[in-house]
C-alpha positions as a LaTeX table, in Angstrom:
\begin{tabular}{lrrr}
\hline
Residue & $x$ (\AA) & $y$ (\AA) & $z$ (\AA) \\
\hline
Unk1 & 70.91 & 309.01 & 72.42 \\
Unk2 & 73.40 & 306.18 & 72.84 \\
Unk3 & 74.50 & 304.94 & 76.26 \\
Unk4 & 78.11 & 305.96 & 75.54 \\
Unk5 & 77.12 & 309.52 & 74.71 \\
Unk6 & 74.88 & 309.70 & 77.75 \\
Unk7 & 77.76 & 308.52 & 79.96 \\
Unk8 & 80.08 & 311.10 & 78.38 \\
Unk9 & 77.60 & 313.91 & 78.92 \\
Unk10 & 77.04 & 312.78 & 82.49 \\
Unk11 & 80.81 & 312.96 & 83.09 \\
Unk12 & 80.96 & 316.49 & 81.72 \\
Unk13 & 77.92 & 317.53 & 83.75 \\
Unk14 & 79.47 & 316.13 & 86.91 \\
Unk15 & 82.68 & 318.02 & 86.19 \\
Unk16 & 80.73 & 321.23 & 85.70 \\
Unk17 & 78.09 & 320.63 & 88.37 \\
Unk18 & 79.55 & 322.87 & 91.02 \\
Unk19 & 79.98 & 325.93 & 88.80 \\
Unk20 & 78.56 & 327.66 & 85.77 \\
Unk21 & 81.94 & 327.41 & 84.02 \\
Unk22 & 84.38 & 324.60 & 83.29 \\
Unk23 & 88.16 & 324.80 & 83.12 \\
Unk24 & 88.89 & 324.05 & 79.48 \\
Unk25 & 92.38 & 322.71 & 80.13 \\
Unk26 & 91.33 & 320.41 & 82.97 \\
Unk27 & 88.51 & 318.35 & 81.46 \\
Unk28 & 89.51 & 314.71 & 81.18 \\
Unk29 & 87.67 & 311.49 & 80.49 \\
Unk30 & 88.74 & 308.92 & 83.09 \\
Unk31 & 87.67 & 305.31 & 82.65 \\
Unk32 & 88.65 & 301.68 & 83.13 \\
Unk33 & 90.16 & 299.90 & 80.14 \\
Unk34 & 88.37 & 296.96 & 78.56 \\
Unk35 & 91.02 & 294.65 & 80.02 \\
Unk36 & 90.53 & 296.09 & 83.51 \\
Unk37 & 86.78 & 295.55 & 83.19 \\
Unk38 & 87.13 & 292.01 & 81.82 \\
Unk39 & 89.54 & 290.92 & 84.52 \\
Unk40 & 87.63 & 292.80 & 87.24 \\
Unk41 & 90.95 & 294.33 & 88.22 \\
Unk42 & 90.52 & 297.15 & 90.76 \\
Unk43 & 92.10 & 300.48 & 89.97 \\
Unk44 & 95.29 & 301.20 & 91.89 \\
Unk45 & 98.66 & 302.88 & 91.45 \\
Unk46 & 99.81 & 299.73 & 89.63 \\
Unk47 & 96.71 & 299.59 & 87.43 \\
Unk48 & 95.61 & 303.21 & 86.96 \\
Unk49 & 92.57 & 304.22 & 84.92 \\
Unk50 & 92.82 & 305.37 & 81.34 \\
Unk51 & 92.87 & 309.17 & 81.06 \\
Unk52 & 92.10 & 311.13 & 77.91 \\
Unk53 & 92.22 & 314.93 & 77.90 \\
Unk54 & 89.20 & 316.45 & 76.18 \\
Unk55 & 89.28 & 319.68 & 74.22 \\
Unk56 & 86.29 & 321.51 & 72.81 \\
Unk57 & 86.97 & 323.04 & 69.39 \\
Unk58 & 84.57 & 325.80 & 68.51 \\
Unk59 & 83.78 & 326.79 & 72.09 \\
Unk60 & 84.94 & 330.17 & 73.32 \\
Unk61 & 87.38 & 330.08 & 76.22 \\
Unk62 & 87.67 & 333.22 & 78.34 \\
Unk63 & 90.92 & 334.79 & 79.57 \\
Unk64 & 90.91 & 332.50 & 82.62 \\
Unk65 & 90.74 & 329.36 & 80.46 \\
Unk66 & 87.08 & 328.74 & 81.32 \\
Unk67 & 84.18 & 327.63 & 79.14 \\
Unk68 & 80.63 & 328.76 & 79.92 \\
Unk69 & 78.50 & 325.75 & 80.83 \\
Unk70 & 75.80 & 326.82 & 78.35 \\
Unk71 & 78.32 & 326.94 & 75.49 \\
Unk72 & 79.62 & 323.49 & 76.37 \\
Unk73 & 76.15 & 321.96 & 76.68 \\
Unk74 & 75.06 & 323.57 & 73.40 \\
Unk75 & 78.09 & 322.06 & 71.67 \\
Unk76 & 77.37 & 318.62 & 73.13 \\
Unk77 & 73.71 & 318.79 & 72.09 \\
Unk78 & 74.71 & 319.82 & 68.56 \\
Unk79 & 77.18 & 316.92 & 68.21 \\
Unk80 & 74.79 & 314.36 & 69.70 \\
Unk81 & 72.01 & 315.48 & 67.36 \\
Unk82 & 74.37 & 315.13 & 64.40 \\
Unk83 & 75.41 & 311.64 & 65.52 \\
Unk84 & 71.79 & 310.60 & 66.06 \\
Unk85 & 70.99 & 311.66 & 62.47 \\
Unk86 & 73.88 & 309.56 & 61.16 \\
Unk87 & 72.75 & 306.55 & 63.19 \\
Unk88 & 69.15 & 306.95 & 62.00 \\
Unk89 & 70.26 & 307.27 & 58.38 \\
Unk90 & 72.56 & 304.26 & 58.62 \\
Unk91 & 69.82 & 302.18 & 60.22 \\
Unk92 & 67.32 & 303.18 & 57.51 \\
Unk93 & 69.83 & 302.19 & 54.78 \\
Unk94 & 70.41 & 298.81 & 56.43 \\
Unk95 & 66.66 & 298.20 & 56.67 \\
Unk96 & 66.20 & 299.15 & 53.02 \\
Unk97 & 69.02 & 296.79 & 51.96 \\
Unk98 & 67.54 & 293.94 & 53.99 \\
Unk99 & 64.08 & 294.30 & 52.40 \\
\hline
\end{tabular}
């Protein structure tokens, strides 16, 4: 699993940590921009973090707008496994081309 995916999953887990459901409409990825990291600029009202709302297609949302934690984690595992297969395949093709 890549470090980026691990960080993303950790964010989602932290969001969902206090309950067995997550509010579908309130999940956001919040992070510092590359420029903020490069310049070591602290976050403030003048330099706010980047915010990207995250939606989860294919996951059932109940009448209260909540997603069951199990459904969300199953979706994340499925997508990570698919990405890992692509990375493995791409790496194998590169190795074959280099030989």
